Residue, then its C-alpha position, 0 to 999 in steps of 0.5 A: m366621459s364613457t365607460r370605454e374612455t374611462m378604462k382607457t384612461t386607467v390602463a394608460s395611467s397604470g401601464p408604467r406602474y406595471a412596467r416598474s413591477a415587471v422590471a422589479a419582479a425580473s431583477l429579484i428573479a436575476i438576484a436569486l438566480a445568482s444566488g443560487c449559483a453562487m450557493e451552488k459553487r460554494q457548495h461544490i467547493t466544499v464538497g470538492s475538498i474532501p477526497d474520494d479517491y480510495r488510493t487517497n483515503h487509503p494509501i500504500v505506505l512503506q513501513e518496518r516490521e519486526e520479522t521473528l523466527d523461532l527455532p526448536v532445539g533439543s537438549n541432545d541436538m548437536h547439528l541444524s536438521t535438514n528442515q531446519k536448514g530449509t527454514l534459514d534459506g527461506l528467511a535468508t531470501a526473504y531477508a535479502s529482499g526486504g530486510t534492514g538492519p542486522v539478524t539477531i540470534l537469541v540464544p537462551a540462557g539458564s534453560a534445559n537446553e542451553a548448551a544445545a542452543s548455543r552449538i546450534a546458534r553457531e551453527i546458525q550463524s555460519h549457515l547464514g553466512k554462506r547464504k550471503v548474509a554477511n558477517g557483520y550483520i549477524v548479531t548474537e545475544r541471550y535472553q533469560a529463559q525458565s530452567t524447566e523450559m526447552a526455549p527455542v534459538r529465536l531470530v529477529y531482523r527488521s524488514m520493510v513492507a507495504q500496508t495500508d490502513q486497517c479495513g472495516r471501518w463504517p463511520e456513517d450509514i453508506l445509504a444516507n448519502a445523497e451525493n453518490k460519493h465512495y463510503a469510507d471503506f470503500g477501496c480498502s481491501y483492494q489496496n490492501n491485497l495490492a500491498a500483500q502482493i508486492d515483492n519488493p516494497s522498494d519498487l514503490l519509491g522509484p523504478r530500478g535501474t536497468g540490467p546489462i543486456d545479453a550482448e550474445r543473444r542480441s548479436k545472434v537476433i541480429g545475425d538471424w534477422r539480417d540472414g532471412d531466418v526465424t529470430l525466435s528462440p525454438n524451445t520458446d512455447y507461445 
């Protein structure tokens, strides 16, 4: 047998062996790719379960907060001053928009201005009543004060406020993050500023009911539209 014939015989006999090896290698590659896809899928599920939305990480919630106001009273004061009445008007407005429960007037007892504080407390109650704070929601109590001090009359009520958690948390290095995800403090300042701008926190619970229409204005606008006249108010500057 010649050398060429020997080589043909060798290659021919080893052909099935190479074919089996190729099939085994292809199978291993397919298994490796499938494992990689499964691993990628598991990693995606694990990462996806961690919230990455600043509205979820720093939610705006409604909480009650104690509001206090101290009104200084001199020992010879007989009535509320103009400035004190203006301060009480501001408290009544804030209470009407977000106050809950009663307004408690704390009058000092045993202080040097005890008699004057009692007079001012009665006037405070009357003034708040004129500002649409119901008398049933005004409570007067006393607190012990030092005999030598000019203790203030303190007004206390609880209000509903919108707020989120405290900012400034840096639990980990924000640069050591290969996934390009939000860091822990991301969006916290924005959420705090947004909560501070909410005038009526109850609006977060749902929309308010619609108010009555201005029937007179609607009738005039429809009439002007039918007559081909201008429907805008002449005093409106756009």
